[in-house]
C-alpha positions, 0 to 999 in steps of 0.5 A: 665730339658734337656739342649741343643742349637739349631743353626739356620740360614737363608736359604734365603739371606737377604738384609742389612749389619752390626751387627744391626738386626733392619731390621729383625723386619717387620714393627717394630712389632717384630718377630713372629716365629714358627717351621715347623716340616718337618716330619708332614703331614701338608702342608707349603702352609696351613701356615697363614703368617698373623700370622708370620714373620719367619718360622723355618724348623725343623730340619737338622743334621750336620754330626758328623765328617765333620760337613756338613749338612746331607740333606736326600732325604726326605729333598731334596724334602721337603725343596724346597716345604717349601720355594716355598710355603712360597715365594708365600704367602702374606704377605711374611715370612722369612724362616730359617733352624734349625740345631740340635734339640732334644738331638743332641750335634753336633750343639755345634761343628758345631757352633764352626767350621762353624757357625762363617763363616755364617756372612762372605760371601764376596760380598754377603748379609749376612745370619741371624744367631740365636740360641735357648738357655736355658730358663735362661742365668745362669744355673748349668752344670756339677756341677758348675755355668755356663752362656752364653757369652752375649757380644759375642751373642750380637756381632755375633747373630741376636737374641737368643731365650730362650726355655721357656718350658720343665719345667716339664714332665714324669721324675717327679712323680707329675703334672706340667706345661710345660711352666709356666709363673710364679711359686711361688714354684720355679725358674723354670718359664719363668719370672725368666728365662727371667729376668736373660737374661734381667740382661745379658743386662749389657754385651751389650745384647739388649732386641731387640735381645731376642726372647723368646719362650713364647708359646708351642703348644701341640705336639712333644717331648715338648708337655704338659704332660698327666698323670694318677693321684690319682683321689682325688678331693683334688689333681687334681691341679698343683703339684698333685701326679702322677702315671705315663705318661698317654695314647699315651706316654703322648702326645696329640695335641691340637685338641685331648685335646679338644676332650678328654675334650668334650668326658670325660666331663673333668673339665678344669681350667685356672691357672692364675699364670702359664698362662696355662690350665689343665684338668682332668677326672677320672685318667687322667690329662693334662697340656697345653697352650690354647687361653688365654695362648697365650694372656697373654704370648704375652702381657708379651713379649710386656710389657718387650719390647722383640724382639718377640716370637716363639713357637713349633710347626705348624701343632699342634695347633687349635687356631688363634693368 
């Protein structure tokens, strides 16, 4: 699984002071966030803000030498459009800039050199400072065990968002779920990762500061994997041998999956353990999240008392939340 951190900070000044993030939970219902991929043709005015409390603008990159944000001409036009469209929405939502993303490691240095200042703007309402983190609080890295500084996260960040996805993909020779809730064959699952973060609460980390990505839509580099498989009726499930990534580089958005299922009369299966769907027809196999996935994973977040949830990504889904 790839490993990286995203640094995310609020683009709109928020009221309030102090380290408590309670006032960032609208109506006490928790955070319901989503990423807005800026290159998409999806208009920010089309976002249904009844479904969300926070929208991340993805992504801006820091300059590798100065760590200043690199704002392209495209972003200079897109960001005002993004903010203006959402500012006039009812109900309103909070907008944030997402810095980093992908395999960019400069966000580590940016956080160390700049990020700590985000909460120290004298005489001004403070900003939100959050980060997307690995799905588990403990992990092997460069040959040794590593863990996040939960105490520092609790002190300096408003919340952390474990990236509970990318568990399986094109680097493997078998079918697998991108965002499995449970996996009886391994520790690579959302339940396992969130449990480690909950255990980190002993270091002062609050469950209210844990906003897990329990949902993944079907688009972008973290989309569900479409694979060619061996086609035997006995090996059509999760963990079946795969020959390689399927058409479109293994990337299908939700409406394309729905179309594929109808066009090919594919067999569609909901896997209760992973809380994910998969479908297969001929030599093609697709794993993805759908309506029932959303219901199960949101219930999971509420049952644990997490601060909320977020998902990747807007413009790539076709269901209501």
